[in-house]
NUMARFI-177025 format. One line per 3 residues: number of its first residue (from 1); their letters; for each residue z, y, x of N, C-alpha, C. Coordinates in pm, 1 decimal. Last residue first. Layout:
N
NUM) A) Z Y X Z Y X Z Y X | ...
//
This chain:
138
138) LQE) -794.0 1064.4 114.0 -909.2 977.7 145.4 -1013.5 983.0 35.8 | -579.7 1286.4 262.8 -649.2 1256.1 138.1 -776.4 1181.2 174.7 | -281.9 1269.9 425.2 -425.5 1245.7 443.0 -485.8 1208.8 308.8
135) VKS) -18.8 1429.7 579.5 -77.1 1394.4 450.1 -226.7 1382.2 470.1 | 272.0 1403.6 782.6 125.4 1407.6 771.2 85.5 1367.1 630.4 | 548.3 1418.7 764.7 484.4 1460.5 889.9 333.1 1474.8 879.3
132) IGP) 803.6 1511.2 569.0 668.6 1456.6 558.0 591.4 1510.2 677.8 | 1028.7 1651.1 625.5 1035.9 1505.6 636.2 904.4 1436.3 612.3 | 986.1 1910.5 391.5 1051.1 1865.6 514.9 1065.8 1713.2 515.3
129) VTR) 678.2 1977.3 245.3 805.4 1908.2 225.6 863.7 1867.0 361.1 | 425.5 2076.1 274.1 535.7 2171.4 290.9 673.2 2105.7 280.4 | 250.7 1874.7 211.0 259.4 1915.7 352.5 374.8 2011.9 378.5
126) LKQ) 257.3 1869.7 -65.9 328.5 1766.5 8.0 346.9 1804.3 154.6 | 88.4 2085.1 -124.9 230.1 2092.0 -161.8 311.4 1990.5 -81.2 | -156.7 1980.5 -31.9 -100.3 2101.7 28.0 48.3 2114.6 -2.0
123) ALV) -191.2 1762.0 -205.1 -182.4 1740.8 -60.0 -116.7 1860.7 7.7 | -215.2 1896.6 -449.4 -102.2 1807.1 -426.9 -82.9 1784.2 -277.5 | -458.3 2027.0 -395.0 -339.0 2107.3 -423.7 -213.7 2022.3 -401.8
120) PTV) -642.2 1818.4 -371.3 -608.4 1897.4 -252.2 -482.4 1982.1 -272.9 | -513.8 1536.7 -564.0 -590.3 1660.4 -549.1 -555.7 1729.0 -418.2 | -469.9 1280.9 -766.7 -477.2 1305.8 -623.0 -571.0 1424.0 -601.5
117) KYG) -274.1 1201.7 -1006.5 -381.4 1299.8 -991.1 -381.5 1341.5 -844.6 | -207.0 848.6 -1003.8 -168.5 987.6 -982.5 -292.3 1075.1 -976.3 | -96.5 536.9 -1148.5 -198.6 628.9 -1101.2 -147.5 771.2 -1094.6
114) GKL) 114.5 261.3 -1039.1 65.7 362.6 -1130.8 -38.2 452.4 -1066.8 | 317.0 220.9 -746.6 258.1 171.1 -871.3 211.1 287.7 -955.6 | 240.1 296.5 -409.0 315.4 327.6 -530.2 242.0 274.4 -652.0
111) RVE) 249.0 104.7 -127.4 159.9 155.2 -231.6 239.7 175.4 -359.2 | 341.3 144.3 185.6 403.5 122.3 56.2 313.0 187.1 -47.5 | 278.3 -2.1 497.9 227.9 81.6 389.3 302.3 44.1 262.5
108) VDR) 336.9 -14.1 837.8 388.7 -48.7 706.2 333.0 50.2 605.8 | 273.4 -143.3 1145.8 219.4 -51.8 1045.9 268.4 -99.9 910.3 | 487.9 -171.9 1424.9 439.8 -225.3 1296.8 383.7 -113.5 1210.9
105) SEA) 593.2 -54.3 1651.5 501.2 -165.6 1670.6 444.9 -222.0 1540.9 | 771.5 145.1 1574.0 651.0 182.6 1646.9 548.2 70.8 1651.3 | 902.7 150.9 1242.1 900.0 94.2 1376.9 768.3 131.3 1443.3
102) VGP) 908.1 319.0 1017.2 1011.0 216.8 1034.8 1014.0 156.5 1174.4 | 811.4 568.1 861.1 827.3 549.8 1005.3 936.9 450.0 1034.7 | 603.5 485.0 583.8 735.5 513.7 639.3 739.6 486.7 789.3
99) MLV) 364.7 595.7 413.4 365.4 537.3 547.0 500.7 568.4 611.0 | 254.4 542.1 83.0 353.7 600.2 172.4 353.6 523.0 302.9 | -18.4 616.7 -111.0 33.8 519.8 -15.4 130.9 592.5 76.6
96) IRG) -138.0 654.0 -434.1 -58.7 714.7 -328.7 -2.2 602.1 -242.2 | -446.6 676.8 -612.1 -338.1 597.1 -556.7 -269.2 672.8 -443.9 | -582.1 808.5 -924.4 -568.7 797.2 -779.7 -446.8 717.8 -738.1
93) AGG) -594.8 859.3 -1188.7 -652.4 732.2 -1145.1 -636.8 710.5 -994.4 | -296.4 998.0 -1348.6 -432.0 1002.6 -1295.6 -479.2 864.4 -1254.5 | -31.8 976.2 -1416.9 -131.3 964.5 -1522.7 -274.3 975.1 -1474.7
90) KQE) 165.3 1219.5 -1237.0 144.2 1086.3 -1294.9 34.4 1090.5 -1399.9 | 239.6 1458.1 -1122.3 99.4 1417.6 -1109.0 70.3 1279.3 -1165.6 | 507.9 1500.9 -1139.9 421.0 1598.9 -1206.3 275.0 1554.1 -1209.1
87) DLL) 602.3 1301.8 -972.2 627.1 1288.9 -1116.5 537.9 1384.4 -1196.5 | 544.0 1408.1 -720.3 460.1 1300.1 -772.8 480.2 1279.2 -922.2 | 747.9 1600.6 -690.0 606.8 1641.4 -689.2 517.2 1534.0 -751.2
84) AQL) 974.7 1433.5 -701.9 958.2 1542.7 -798.0 812.5 1587.5 -806.0 | 933.2 1266.1 -479.7 934.2 1210.6 -615.0 912.1 1318.6 -719.5 | 961.0 1456.2 -274.2 835.3 1382.3 -291.4 825.5 1327.3 -432.2
81) PPL) 1227.1 1534.5 -297.0 1121.7 1631.6 -328.6 985.2 1564.6 -346.5 | 1348.0 1266.8 -238.8 1369.2 1340.4 -365.2 1262.6 1447.2 -393.3 | 1234.6 1191.0 30.0 1206.2 1119.0 -94.6 1234.0 1197.9 -223.1
78) AHV) 1307.8 1308.5 266.2 1184.9 1357.7 202.6 1162.5 1297.6 63.6 | 1521.7 1169.7 362.7 1549.6 1300.5 302.7 1426.1 1360.5 235.0 | 1433.7 944.3 494.0 1459.4 932.5 350.4 1487.3 1067.0 283.6
75) GEL) 1169.5 1039.7 727.2 1304.0 998.2 688.4 1321.4 998.9 538.2 | 904.2 1083.5 767.7 990.3 1078.0 886.6 1131.2 1031.2 852.5 | 606.8 953.2 626.4 745.3 997.0 608.7 823.5 982.1 738.4
72) WVR) 279.6 1027.8 535.9 365.8 977.9 643.2 504.5 1039.3 629.5 | 71.6 934.3 284.7 176.7 1030.3 315.4 270.4 966.3 417.6 | -258.9 917.6 168.5 -154.3 857.4 250.5 -57.5 966.9 292.4
69) MRG) -437.9 883.0 -130.2 -370.3 973.4 -38.9 -265.9 892.8 37.2 | -740.9 849.1 -308.4 -625.1 790.5 -243.2 -566.7 890.7 -146.0 | -950.5 786.7 -579.2 -888.3 883.7 -491.5 -763.7 821.2 -432.9
66) EEQ) -1031.6 577.6 -722.8 -1081.9 709.1 -760.9 -1023.3 820.2 -676.5 | -1128.9 240.3 -685.9 -1049.5 353.7 -637.3 -1113.0 485.8 -679.5 | -1309.3 46.2 -752.7 -1213.0 87.2 -854.5 -1131.4 208.6 -813.4
63) AAA) -1451.2 -4.9 -523.2 -1524.5 48.2 -638.0 -1429.9 100.3 -746.3 | -1254.4 -120.8 -364.8 -1308.0 10.4 -328.2 -1381.5 74.5 -445.6 | -1223.6 -367.5 -496.0 -1112.4 -272.8 -492.0 -1161.8 -132.8 -460.3
60) QEL) -1472.5 -481.6 -440.2 -1432.6 -458.1 -579.9 -1320.1 -355.2 -585.7 | -1448.0 -501.8 -163.5 -1553.2 -416.3 -220.8 -1522.7 -384.1 -366.7 | -1234.0 -685.8 -144.0 -1218.5 -549.5 -94.7 -1325.8 -455.8 -150.7
57) DII) -1119.8 -889.0 -406.6 -1227.1 -860.5 -312.6 -1220.0 -713.6 -272.4 | -763.3 -932.9 -432.6 -894.0 -900.8 -488.2 -993.7 -874.1 -375.7 | -466.7 -1068.6 -519.7 -563.1 -1069.4 -409.4 -699.5 -1045.1 -471.0
54) DQA) -123.6 -1011.0 -600.3 -265.2 -1009.3 -638.1 -348.5 -1011.0 -510.8 | 112.4 -1078.4 -490.2 114.6 -1047.4 -632.9 -27.5 -1048.6 -688.2 | 233.5 -1280.0 -226.1 119.2 -1218.5 -294.0 146.6 -1197.8 -442.3
51) TLR) 486.1 -1202.7 -15.6 455.3 -1287.9 -130.6 348.6 -1217.5 -213.0 | 594.3 -1199.6 315.6 500.8 -1143.0 219.3 473.1 -1245.3 109.7 | 856.3 -1116.3 519.4 806.8 -1222.4 431.1 719.8 -1156.4 325.0
48) LAE) 913.8 -1029.0 851.9 868.0 -983.2 721.0 814.9 -1103.2 643.4 | 1200.6 -1083.6 1057.8 1070.0 -1129.1 1008.4 1039.8 -1069.6 871.8 | 1452.5 -1041.5 1142.4 1350.1 -956.3 1202.9 1210.5 -992.7 1155.0
45) GEL) 1600.6 -1102.2 842.6 1628.2 -1093.4 986.0 1530.7 -994.7 1047.0 | 1358.0 -1042.4 633.3 1459.0 -1146.8 652.0 1486.9 -1157.4 801.1 | 1230.8 -817.0 417.4 1270.5 -828.9 557.1 1383.4 -930.4 564.1
42) KVE) 961.4 -856.6 197.8 1104.8 -868.8 220.2 1128.4 -883.9 369.7 | 718.5 -739.8 -23.2 758.2 -751.4 116.8 909.7 -756.8 125.2 | 469.4 -847.1 -237.7 609.8 -809.7 -228.3 650.2 -835.2 -82.9
39) ATV) 129.7 -727.9 -224.0 234.8 -825.4 -196.8 372.6 -762.5 -205.4 | -206.3 -733.7 -262.8 -87.9 -663.2 -309.8 25.7 -763.7 -299.0 | -475.9 -737.8 -48.4 -362.1 -814.4 -96.7 -251.4 -718.1 -139.1
36) LVA) -815.6 -739.3 -44.2 -701.7 -649.6 -54.0 -588.5 -728.7 -117.6 | -1048.5 -896.1 182.4 -969.6 -889.7 60.2 -861.4 -783.5 71.2 | -1337.0 -1030.3 304.8 -1253.1 -909.8 313.0 -1182.3 -894.7 179.2
33) AGA) -1370.6 -1367.7 417.7 -1384.8 -1267.4 310.9 -1290.9 -1150.4 335.4 | -1321.1 -1566.4 602.2 -1404.0 -1453.3 643.5 -1421.2 -1344.8 539.0 | -1283.8 -1815.4 359.9 -1274.2 -1780.7 502.0 -1371.3 -1668.5 535.3
30) VLN) -1169.1 -1707.4 49.5 -1279.0 -1768.1 123.3 -1268.1 -1723.0 268.0 | -1028.5 -1639.2 -214.3 -974.4 -1695.9 -91.5 -1081.0 -1778.3 -19.8 | -1127.2 -1565.9 -457.0 -1130.1 -1464.2 -351.4 -1083.2 -1517.8 -216.8
27) ERV) -1078.2 -1781.1 -625.3 -1218.5 -1750.9 -591.0 -1230.3 -1647.6 -478.7 | -796.2 -1766.1 -669.4 -853.5 -1869.5 -583.1 -995.8 -1837.0 -537.4 | -651.1 -1605.3 -838.8 -722.7 -1541.2 -727.8 -798.1 -1639.0 -637.8
24) RTL) -523.6 -1757.6 -1040.1 -599.3 -1638.2 -1077.3 -689.9 -1587.1 -965.2 | -390.8 -1957.8 -899.3 -486.3 -1994.6 -1004.3 -579.4 -1877.4 -1037.0 | -217.2 -1801.4 -742.0 -322.8 -1880.9 -679.8 -430.7 -1919.1 -781.0
21) VES) -33.3 -1706.1 -928.0 -124.0 -1610.9 -863.4 -242.7 -1686.5 -804.6 | 91.1 -1947.0 -996.7 34.8 -1862.9 -1103.3 -62.2 -1759.2 -1045.8 | 175.2 -2054.1 -737.8 74.6 -2119.2 -822.5 10.2 -2027.9 -925.3
18) FVT) 208.1 -1805.9 -475.2 260.6 -1901.7 -571.2 151.9 -1942.9 -670.6 | 147.0 -1758.4 -151.2 79.3 -1738.1 -279.7 129.5 -1846.5 -375.4 | 259.0 -1587.3 132.0 286.4 -1695.4 37.9 219.9 -1660.7 -94.8
15) VEC) 84.6 -1503.4 421.5 123.4 -1459.4 287.7 145.8 -1583.1 201.0 | 105.0 -1414.4 761.0 98.6 -1520.6 662.3 152.6 -1468.6 529.6 | -106.6 -1219.2 977.2 18.3 -1244.9 907.8 -4.3 -1356.8 807.4
12) GGS) -244.4 -1076.3 1283.7 -246.8 -1152.8 1160.2 -109.4 -1165.4 1098.7 | -429.8 -814.6 1454.1 -338.1 -928.5 1447.9 -346.2 -998.6 1314.3 | -627.7 -625.3 1471.9 -495.1 -589.9 1523.2 -396.0 -704.9 1520.8
9) ADS) -854.5 -727.6 1351.5 -859.2 -703.0 1495.1 -721.8 -673.0 1554.1 | -696.4 -951.2 1120.1 -798.6 -852.8 1153.2 -789.4 -829.8 1303.1 | -597.4 -1205.1 883.3 -604.5 -1146.3 1017.0 -714.4 -1042.0 1022.7
6) LRV) -388.1 -1423.3 697.7 -476.5 -1307.4 699.2 -480.2 -1251.4 840.0 | -334.9 -1733.2 566.9 -329.2 -1658.5 692.5 -433.5 -1548.7 686.8 | -142.2 -1840.9 299.6 -272.1 -1788.8 340.2 -252.2 -1707.5 466.9
3) WAM) -1.7 -2110.8 152.1 22.9 -2009.8 253.1 -112.5 -1969.2 305.8 | 54.5 -2192.9 -193.6 -23.4 -2198.7 -70.4 25.1 -2090.4 24.4 | 138.5 -2390.3 -478.6 172.6 -2287.4 -384.0 88.6 -2308.4 -258.2
//
């Protein structure tokens, strides 16, 4: 097991990496390397605990992306219609990232598992859902 300190211009965080993941991703853990970390997030009191599920080179991750969309949520009432729209788009290669409005001082991203058909039509439909404040197709 290892604790990895990640940082960028906005600050840093610590990620716990258990042995089975560490064995698989060790080559990506180089000081100064740009990486993409997939982690389980738990809120314990006022602290976020991150446990790595995967760590890959950021350039490798960018090469694998086929489309991405970020969706800003204002509340949980947006989730049922959001799920209905996304269920229709399963099976694509694109990724959906939810940006819940949990606190002003923290940026939180929730990356949905699986692939979706990320299209301008989906973006337009999502913009009409009450409780979704912004949709950004990347």
